[in-house]
Residue, then its C-alpha position, 0 to 999 in steps of 0.5 A: m500500500r502506498i501511504s502519502k506517496p504522490s500518484t505518478t499517473g495523474e488524477s485524470s487516469y482514475e475513475i473517480y467516485k464520491n464514496i465507497a458505496l458508489r465505487d462498489q456499485a460500479s465494480e461489475k463494469m470495472e476491468d481487472g487491475q483498474e485503479v480508482k479514486v474515492l474522494d470520501a473513503s471514510g467508509d473504509p475502516k483502513v482509511k476513516i477520513g480523506w481520499a483513497i486510491y484502490k486497485f480492483s481484482k476482478e477474479s476476487n471481486w476485491f479492492d486493494l488499498l494503494e494510497k490514502e490521504v495523509q492527515p496533518i498531525i495535530p499535537k496533543p496538549t502538553i501534559i501539565n508539569t505538576d511539580d507537587y510543590s507549587i502545583f499538583k493535579t487531581v482528577n480534573n483540577l489543578s490546585v496549590p497545596e495548602a502548605m505551599f500557597a503563595m500568601r503569608t499565613n498572617m495575611r487576610i483578604l477582606e473582600d473577594f474579587d475576580f477577573d474576566l479572562s479573554f484573548d484579543g488575538k495577540d495577548m491574554q487580557l485580565t480584566p477585574l470584574g467591577g473595574a480596577r480598584t483597591i481591595k482591603i487586606a489585613y496583616d495581623g490586623v493592620i489594614k493595607y490595600l491591594s491594587i487590582l488592575n487590568q493586566k496584559l499577559s504576553f506570549s512573546v516572552f516564551d520560546n516560539k511564543g509558547k506554540g504547541k505547549r502549555v505556558h504559565w504566568v504568575v500575576d503579582a499585585n502591589v500592596s500599599d499603606t494608603d488607599i491609592l490605586s497602583t498604576y501597574m501589576v506585574f507578572s513572572f514566567n520562565d521562558q520554557g513555559s513550565p509552572v512557576l514556583v510560587k511562595p510568599k515574597s521576601t517583602d510584603a510590597q507585592i503578593p502573587i494573587m494567581q497563576v494563569s496557564v493556557f495551552v497554546p495551539a501549535n498554529g498560534t490560533a486563539p486558545k479555547a476556553k477549556d484550555f485555560v487553568i487559573h489558580k486563584y491564590w487569593k481565594k486561600a487567603l480570604a477572611p472568613a465570610e463574617e469578617r469580609i467587608k460587605p454593605t451594612a444597613p445604616e441602622a447597624v452603624e450608629i457611632d457614639n464616638y465614645t465606646i466606638e470610633k469610625n475611621g473611614e470604613v473601620l470601626t474601632v475601640p479607642a485604646s483608652l477604653n479597651p476592656i482588656r488590660h494593657n498587660y494582657t497578651i492573648r497568644k493565639n487567635f480564635q473566632l466566635d461564630l454567630n447563629f441566628d436560627d432561633k428568633n429568641f436568641i443569638r447563639v455565640t459559639p467558639r469556632g471549632a467547639d466540641e459537641n458540648g460547645f467548649l473550645q478544647i484547644p487551649i487559648e493561652i493568655s499571659s499577664t506580667g509573665a504568668i501564663y493562664a488559659l482563656q475559657l471559651g464556651t457557647v453562650d446564648l444572648p436572649v431577646n427578653a433580657f431587656a426592659g421596655s422595647p429597645e430597637m437596638v441592644h448590646f451584649g458584652i461577651m465575658a470569658k474567664v481567665e483561669s489555669d489551663q487545668a481548670p474545668k471548662v466553662a461557658c462564656e457569659y454575657i453582660i448587658e445594660a438594662d435599656g440595651s445601651p452600649i456596654k461601658l467599656q473599661p477593664k474589670q476590677t478583677d482579672q478573672k473575667i474579661c470582655i472579649a467582644q461586644i455584639r450589637a443587634k436590632l431586635p426581631v419585630n413581631t414574628d420576624g427573625w434576626r437579620e444578620e445585616f443588622v448585627t455587628m460584633w466588635r472583637y476586642w480580643e484582637t486588640a490584645l493579640l500577640e504581635t507577629f514577628g516584625e524585626t529584622p534578623v538579629d546577631g548577623y545570622g540569616a533568619e526565616y520567620i515561622e510562627s507556632n504556639g504564639l512564640k516567634q520562631i525563626t529558622s537560621i539560613g545561609s552560611m551562619n549555621p552552628t551545625y557542622y556542614n557535614l552533619r545531618y539529622l536523619q529525623d525531624f523533631d520539635f518542642d513545645f516551649k514555655i517561657s515566663y518571667n517573674k518580675t518580682n523575683n527577676a526570674l526567667n523560667f523556661a521549659g521545653v517538652p519534645i513533641g512525641g516524648d523523650r527519645t534519641i534521633k539518628i545523626t550522620r557525620a563525616i569522619w574527616d574532610g575526604l579521601p585523597d582519591g575524592s571517593v565518598l566520605p566515610k561516615e559514622t552514625l551517632y545518636g543525639s538526645i531529644k529530652t525534656f528540660s527546664g530551668s530558671y535564670t537570674p538575668v540582667k534587666g533591659k538586655y537580651c539573654y540567650i538560652h542555648m540548647g544542645t545535645n551530646m552525640n554518642h554511638i550508643e542509642e540511649i537517651q543522654t544528658v542534654n546541654v542547656t546553657i544561658s548567657a548574656s551574649p550569644n555563643i552560637k557556633p559549633q562547640s565540638n565534634y560530639m556536642v551540637t547546639w540545635g537551637v537558641i531562645k533569645v529573650y528580652i528582659p524588661l526594665d522595672e518600668e516595662q512589661f514583659d513582651y512575648s513579641k521579644v521571645i524568639i526561637y532559632k531552630y538551627w536543626k532545621n538547616a541540617l535535616a537530611t534530604f530524601d536524596e541524602l537518606m537514600q544515599d546513606y541507605k545505599e552506602r550502608n546496604p551495598 
């Protein structure tokens, strides 16, 4: 059979038939060996589409296929390069892993938005629905503004303009302190068109809000809608629905300029009238959810509460160095709590401050008899604090609650532990991680107290407790390994290398991860440093751990068989200052020496040749 070979006899030498059926009908009049051409040979399973040329055998009454039309090869869409880091693929969807998305965990977008995506024959066009504007976002409660603009995504930056493959752009939006629309957005790419690695920026001046990808036809024609994929990173940073900006009815925004102030569109409590004492620090955020199903009351429930309405996750609250627990449990706010028939009423939500071992108790509410705003001031006792005030328009007759006429002021957020904001200290590179309310940073770069040839084969972590007794000038500290006391395997090269450049001989050692605690009399007005280390032994048993405290950092490798795996830096306040947990910083140096997967496999192969 001839395939894609031009005919040498010319088309005029063939009898031409429109389709296979007409060819077969004419076969009785054909001569033996006659060649015929069928314009539409789709009736032949060997051809399926296009024309074909056949040779007729009169003896067998059979047509042999000599030649058929060659169909152009249409490239299939390139398989999307999913790297399991910035993007991974489910059945019919591409998404960004929760642990690897592009927004910082302390940032919340207070208003949802979206884009219209189109192709103008040359470039991709992103157009914000509702027009270019600023969007309010919050970094740890501080309001900033995200500029949402039209954006052109050009194919010219890719090799061969991306034809025949899937290409990707990451779109960044600018962040500013003022409500002024930025004049541009930017996009990043790599010229091969494969997915772009996405992670939080080193500064907060820009944030990646999306990654757009599209399959570009090999002939450069307009992409089809089914070939678009948009990773909407901003969706993962949206504030919960009840915290987002939404139109409010005029009745819900009565401002008395005494208990509540209005600044632009933001309602705040004046600092001088904050019902939470200035020496309180709430070390973990939480949320209260409001339920309006019953017209007789509003139900206030801590988010994540158990079946009994209690939040089992401990919310630590500190005061002058001591650590307590904030008790959070469901409370109902009744309609019939007020005298007369007020239209707008106010409830104060009270929570107990007790030890973390105390039995769980529900929140309580306080009111003014006439429904007027709660007079905001710290209570005379610290055993209860007002964590929120709720204002609502009471239901009329048989009407139920109207959510748009309910406002909640989250006083507890004015006492939240501030997140890490200082630059790396002591000349060591640092990377911010937040855990359990303490500022935790991992050393990076060359300034590492762990020998370069040492690797931890298992990760670990600690629950750290730090408190300061101002009266006795005593810094108390403790560390409890998550998962319990144990040994961890460590490998270390015995020397720098062999003359022939072959693999370094290794030895297996065991470090001890063990509970520790202590007390220290520090110098006021200065930082002190708690150095945590472990001996490394050939014996797999828990050894004594090494904890030293000094007024200056001693952060360096100490010996071949002792390693400093972490340091806690603590500022000790002067007499006129309060102890500040935002100045407790943990350096997790062991994170820099964790073995990679390849190192683990190499170690296994070397030990199991």
